[in-house]
C-alpha positions as CSV (number, residue, x, y, z in Angstrom):
1,M,-6.8,1.2,16.6
2,L,-6.7,2.8,13.1
3,M,-9.5,5.3,12.3
4,L,-10.4,6.1,9.2
5,G,-13.0,9.0,7.6
6,T,-14.6,11.8,9.0
7,G,-15.1,12.2,12.5
8,T,-18.5,11.1,12.2
9,A,-17.0,8.1,11.1
10,A,-14.5,7.8,13.6
11,A,-17.3,8.7,16.5
12,Q,-19.5,5.8,15.0
13,T,-16.7,3.2,15.5
14,A,-15.9,4.0,19.3
15,Q,-19.5,3.5,19.7
16,M,-19.2,0.1,17.9
17,A,-16.5,-0.3,20.7
18,K,-18.2,0.2,23.6
19,I,-21.3,-1.8,22.6
20,S,-19.0,-4.6,21.5
21,Y,-17.5,-4.7,24.4
22,S,-20.9,-4.1,26.3
23,L,-22.0,-7.6,24.1
24,N,-18.8,-9.9,25.1
25,N,-19.0,-8.6,28.8
26,A,-23.6,-9.6,28.6
27,G,-22.3,-13.2,30.7
28,A,-21.0,-11.5,33.6
29,V,-24.5,-9.7,34.3
30,N,-25.8,-11.6,38.2
31,A,-27.9,-14.7,36.8
32,S,-30.0,-15.1,39.8
33,A,-31.6,-11.0,39.6
34,R,-34.8,-11.5,39.0
35,P,-37.0,-8.5,37.3
36,L,-39.8,-6.5,38.7
37,G,-43.1,-7.8,38.0
38,N,-43.8,-10.4,35.4
39,Q,-42.6,-7.9,32.6
40,A,-40.9,-10.0,30.2
41,Q,-37.0,-10.2,29.4
42,V,-35.6,-8.6,26.9
43,P,-33.6,-10.8,24.4
44,M,-30.3,-8.5,25.6
45,V,-27.8,-10.0,23.4
46,A,-29.8,-10.2,20.4
47,A,-31.0,-6.4,20.7
48,V,-27.0,-5.6,21.1
49,Q,-26.1,-7.3,18.2
50,R,-29.1,-5.1,16.2
51,V,-27.3,-2.5,17.0
52,V,-24.1,-3.4,16.6
53,A,-24.7,-4.1,13.3
54,S,-26.7,-1.2,12.3
55,T,-23.4,1.0,13.8
56,S,-21.4,-1.0,11.3
57,D,-23.5,-0.2,8.5
58,M,-23.9,3.7,9.4
59,F,-19.5,3.3,9.6
60,S,-19.2,1.9,5.8
61,N,-21.7,4.0,4.8
62,A,-19.8,7.3,6.3
63,V,-16.5,5.5,4.9
64,G,-18.0,5.2,1.3
65,A,-18.9,8.9,1.4
66,V,-15.1,10.3,2.1
67,F,-13.6,7.4,-0.4
68,G,-16.2,7.0,-3.2
69,T,-15.7,3.9,-4.1
70,Q,-14.7,0.3,-2.4
71,K,-11.8,0.3,-4.1
72,Q,-10.7,4.0,-2.9
73,S,-11.4,2.9,0.4
74,E,-9.0,-0.2,0.5
75,S,-6.1,1.6,-0.9
76,A,-6.6,4.8,1.3
77,R,-6.8,2.1,4.4
78,I,-3.4,0.6,3.3
79,I,-1.6,3.6,2.6
80,R,-3.2,5.1,6.2
81,E,-2.1,2.0,7.9
82,A,1.4,1.6,6.5
83,S,2.0,4.4,7.4
84,W,1.0,4.3,11.3
85,L,2.7,0.8,10.7
86,H,6.4,2.3,9.4
87,T,6.2,4.9,11.9
88,N,5.9,2.8,14.3
89,G,8.7,0.6,13.4
90,W,8.5,-2.0,11.3
91,P,10.6,-2.6,8.4
92,L,10.6,-2.6,4.6
93,Y,10.4,-6.5,4.6
94,A,7.9,-6.9,7.1
95,L,5.6,-4.4,5.3
96,V,6.4,-5.8,2.2
97,D,5.2,-9.1,3.4
98,R,1.8,-7.8,4.5
99,Y,1.2,-5.7,1.3
100,S,2.2,-8.3,-1.5
101,A,0.3,-9.6,-4.7
102,S,-2.7,-11.5,-2.7
103,A,-3.1,-8.3,-0.2
104,G,-5.1,-5.4,-1.1
105,P,-6.8,-3.9,-4.5
106,E,-5.2,-4.6,-8.0
107,L,-2.6,-2.7,-9.5
108,N,-4.0,-0.4,-12.3
109,E,-2.5,-0.3,-15.6
110,Q,0.1,2.7,-14.3
111,E,0.9,0.7,-11.1
112,N,1.2,-2.7,-13.0
113,C,3.8,-1.0,-15.4
114,I,6.2,-0.6,-12.1
115,A,5.9,-3.7,-10.6
116,V,7.4,-5.5,-14.2
117,A,9.8,-2.9,-13.9
118,I,11.2,-3.7,-10.6
119,Y,10.5,-7.8,-11.4
120,H,12.7,-7.4,-14.6
121,E,15.4,-5.1,-13.9
122,A,15.4,-5.8,-10.2
123,R,14.1,-9.1,-8.5
124,G,17.8,-10.0,-7.7
125,E,18.2,-6.7,-5.8
126,S,17.4,-6.0,-1.8
127,L,14.3,-4.5,-1.1
128,E,15.5,-1.2,-0.8
129,G,17.2,-1.5,-4.4
130,Q,13.7,-2.7,-5.6
131,L,12.1,0.9,-3.8
132,A,14.9,2.5,-5.5
133,V,14.2,1.4,-8.9
134,A,10.4,2.1,-8.6
135,R,11.5,5.9,-7.2
136,V,13.9,6.4,-10.4
137,I,10.6,5.3,-12.8
138,M,8.1,7.8,-10.5
139,N,10.7,10.7,-10.2
140,R,11.7,10.6,-14.3
141,A,8.0,10.8,-15.0
142,A,7.3,13.7,-13.0
143,S,10.4,15.5,-13.8
144,G,9.5,16.7,-17.6
145,K,12.3,14.9,-19.1
146,Y,10.4,12.0,-19.8
147,P,7.2,10.7,-20.9
148,P,4.3,12.1,-18.2
149,T,3.3,8.1,-17.3
150,W,4.6,6.0,-15.4
151,C,4.1,3.3,-18.4
152,D,5.4,5.2,-21.2
153,T,8.6,6.5,-19.4
154,V,8.9,2.5,-19.1
155,K,8.6,1.4,-22.5
156,Q,10.5,4.6,-24.0
157,P,13.3,3.5,-26.0
158,W,16.3,2.9,-25.0
159,Q,15.8,3.2,-21.4
160,F,15.0,-0.3,-19.6
161,S,17.0,-3.1,-21.4
162,F,14.3,-5.6,-21.2
163,V,11.4,-3.3,-22.9
164,R,11.2,-4.9,-26.7
165,N,9.3,-2.6,-29.1
166,Y,7.2,-1.4,-26.5
167,Q,6.2,-4.5,-25.1
168,F,7.2,-6.4,-21.8
169,P,8.2,-9.6,-21.9
170,Y,6.6,-12.8,-20.0
171,T,6.6,-12.3,-16.2
172,D,5.6,-15.1,-14.1
173,T,2.5,-13.4,-12.1
174,N,2.6,-17.0,-9.5
175,S,6.5,-16.1,-8.4
176,A,7.6,-14.7,-4.8
177,S,9.2,-11.9,-7.1
178,W,6.9,-11.2,-8.7
179,R,4.6,-10.8,-5.3
180,K,6.8,-8.6,-3.7
181,A,6.9,-6.2,-6.7
182,V,3.8,-5.7,-6.0
183,A,4.5,-5.0,-2.5
184,I,7.0,-2.8,-3.4
185,T,4.6,-0.7,-5.8
186,R,1.8,-0.2,-3.7
187,L,4.6,1.3,-1.2
188,A,6.3,3.3,-3.3
189,T,3.3,5.2,-5.1
190,S,2.0,5.4,-1.6
191,S,5.4,7.5,-1.0
192,V,5.1,5.8,2.5
193,V,8.9,4.7,3.1
194,P,11.5,7.1,2.3
195,S,13.6,6.2,-1.1
196,L,15.7,8.0,-3.0
197,T,15.4,12.2,-3.1
198,D,13.3,13.3,-6.2
199,D,16.3,14.5,-8.3
200,V,17.7,10.7,-8.8
201,L,16.9,10.2,-12.5
202,W,19.2,7.4,-13.7
203,Y,20.7,4.4,-12.7
204,H,23.1,1.2,-13.8
205,A,24.6,-1.6,-12.9
206,D,27.7,-1.8,-11.6
207,Y,29.6,-3.9,-14.1
208,V,28.7,-1.6,-16.9
209,A,30.4,1.9,-17.2
210,P,28.3,3.7,-19.3
211,S,29.9,7.3,-20.3
212,W,26.8,9.4,-19.2
213,G,27.3,8.4,-16.1
214,R,30.9,10.5,-16.0
215,R,28.6,13.3,-16.4
216,L,26.3,12.9,-13.5
217,T,26.9,13.2,-9.9
218,R,26.7,9.7,-8.1
219,V,24.1,9.8,-5.1
220,E,24.1,6.1,-3.9
221,K,24.8,2.6,-4.7
222,I,22.4,0.3,-4.0
223,G,23.0,-3.3,-4.2
224,T,24.4,-3.7,-7.9
225,H,22.4,-0.5,-9.0
226,I,24.6,2.5,-8.5
227,F,22.3,6.1,-8.8
228,Y,22.6,9.4,-10.4
229,R,21.4,13.2,-9.6
230,A,22.5,16.1,-12.6
């Protein structure tokens, strides 16, 4: 079981688990037992349900206090859950399947720019190759050598061939390729799955040979893309 929030929230969750166990095993009580005197029996199941509901509300409030908003809480949950799953052996394809477009909060504007770049630059690549493209975009924005936001980095003139006059072409958001791009973006921006190091800022397809590639240090080839650092 994954726990979120403060120590108080974790304690409340443990209490919920104990109460839920009691509720699920309430039928195991000896039916032949009789109360002393004429005192009416307490409807135990209903009473336990009320306690579970109350404790659940307290837990939700505690999580809200930690993360501020529901969306922030959901994003934090995905990060913690994905990190735990990856640490415990989930491969990248399984994480992508779990965190595709239909699972989790919507991407914000900056995240969406990364997903669009993955879709147009690398949808035919392996998931590892798509993750590497996302990483290059993030590395560039953090390097001080390129625009400081992910969207401005992607839209910078003469950098990504699919961009025309700062505009993105049509993206089929109902496609499997888009769902994968969204999942890769979530995993990349959460730094859940290791990929390229922070100093890798360039890549090109293996069927071209740009002159700038000779001035850089080749790091790795993933699919049809060759990645470089200075």
